[in-house]
KEZAGU-337782 format. One record per residue (C-alpha): residue number from 1; residue in one letter; chain; x, y, z. Coordinates in steps of 0.001 Angstrom, whole numbers, plus 500000, padded with zeros to 6 digits. Each point is the difference from the previous one (the first is absolute). Example, Ala and Ser with C-alpha at 12.3 -4.5 7.8 and 13.67 -1.06 7.14 Angstrom:
% residues 2
<rec n="1" res="A" chain="A" east="512300" north="495500" up="507800"/>
<rec n="2" res="S" chain="A" east="501370" north="503440" up="499340"/>
//
This chain:
% residues 58
<rec n="1" res="M" chain="A" east="767261" north="167608" up="372015"/>
<rec n="2" res="S" chain="A" east="498822" north="500118" up="503601"/>
<rec n="3" res="F" chain="A" east="497762" north="502695" up="501451"/>
<rec n="4" res="D" chain="A" east="499748" north="500932" up="503676"/>
<rec n="5" res="S" chain="A" east="496359" north="501105" up="499873"/>
<rec n="6" res="L" chain="A" east="496973" north="500258" up="497774"/>
<rec n="7" res="G" chain="A" east="500779" north="503703" up="499510"/>
<rec n="8" res="D" chain="A" east="503461" north="499138" up="498707"/>
<rec n="9" res="F" chain="A" east="498480" north="497429" up="497667"/>
<rec n="10" res="L" chain="A" east="497503" north="502515" up="498634"/>
<rec n="11" res="A" chain="A" east="502741" north="502633" up="499571"/>
<rec n="12" res="M" chain="A" east="502139" north="497472" up="498075"/>
<rec n="13" res="G" chain="A" east="503224" north="501731" up="500937"/>
<rec n="14" res="H" chain="A" east="498756" north="503377" up="498693"/>
<rec n="15" res="H" chain="A" east="499075" north="498443" up="496638"/>
<rec n="16" res="A" chain="A" east="496326" north="499550" up="500861"/>
<rec n="17" res="L" chain="A" east="498634" north="502264" up="497265"/>
<rec n="18" res="Y" chain="A" east="501780" north="498047" up="497274"/>
<rec n="19" res="V" chain="A" east="499341" north="496553" up="501497"/>
<rec n="20" res="W" chain="A" east="496313" north="500446" up="500816"/>
<rec n="21" res="S" chain="A" east="499209" north="501828" up="496760"/>
<rec n="22" res="A" chain="A" east="501649" north="497143" up="498079"/>
<rec n="23" res="Y" chain="A" east="497850" north="497493" up="501899"/>
<rec n="24" res="G" chain="A" east="496911" north="502119" up="499365"/>
<rec n="25" res="I" chain="A" east="500651" north="500301" up="496268"/>
<rec n="26" res="C" chain="A" east="500662" north="496263" up="499777"/>
<rec n="27" res="L" chain="A" east="496740" north="499174" up="501773"/>
<rec n="28" res="A" chain="A" east="498098" north="502471" up="497798"/>
<rec n="29" res="V" chain="A" east="501372" north="498397" up="496829"/>
<rec n="30" res="L" chain="A" east="499179" north="496511" up="501267"/>
<rec n="31" res="G" chain="A" east="496493" north="501149" up="500876"/>
<rec n="32" res="L" chain="A" east="499510" north="501482" up="496539"/>
<rec n="33" res="N" chain="A" east="501288" north="496787" up="498407"/>
<rec n="34" res="V" chain="A" east="497189" north="498171" up="501783"/>
<rec n="35" res="A" chain="A" east="497216" north="502575" up="499728"/>
<rec n="36" res="L" chain="A" east="500317" north="501181" up="496386"/>
<rec n="37" res="P" chain="A" east="499526" north="496592" up="498331"/>
<rec n="38" res="L" chain="A" east="497000" north="499315" up="502239"/>
<rec n="39" res="L" chain="A" east="498445" north="503333" up="499049"/>
<rec n="40" res="A" chain="A" east="500756" north="499429" up="496314"/>
<rec n="41" res="R" chain="A" east="498361" north="496555" up="500145"/>
<rec n="42" res="R" chain="A" east="496905" north="501441" up="501659"/>
<rec n="43" res="R" chain="A" east="499794" north="502759" up="497365"/>
<rec n="44" res="Y" chain="A" east="500424" north="497444" up="497187"/>
<rec n="45" res="L" chain="A" east="497245" north="497773" up="501390"/>
<rec n="46" res="Q" chain="A" east="497644" north="502976" up="500339"/>
<rec n="47" res="Q" chain="A" east="500701" north="501055" up="496403"/>
<rec n="48" res="E" chain="A" east="499378" north="496477" up="498733"/>
<rec n="49" res="A" chain="A" east="496747" north="499764" up="501954"/>
<rec n="50" res="R" chain="A" east="498833" north="503297" up="498452"/>
<rec n="51" res="R" chain="A" east="501018" north="498791" up="496533"/>
<rec n="52" res="L" chain="A" east="498085" north="496742" up="500431"/>
<rec n="53" res="R" chain="A" east="496902" north="501852" up="501223"/>
<rec n="54" res="R" chain="A" east="500174" north="502293" up="496955"/>
<rec n="55" res="E" chain="A" east="500351" north="497015" up="497639"/>
<rec n="56" res="N" chain="A" east="497096" north="498152" up="501634"/>
<rec n="57" res="A" chain="A" east="497786" north="503104" up="499851"/>
<rec n="58" res="K" chain="A" east="500233" north="500181" up="496204"/>
//
């Protein structure tokens, strides 16, 4: 598909709402697929560090 201008590209032939929301949702899901495991790993490491400190304090 060829567009005459940047405005036409952004309008996507009057389907812009569907197209750009689909891109946005896709990027959000990809971002969550990266961020959530990193946050879970950090939380796990913090919990293990607390557990080890408790065990060493006994």
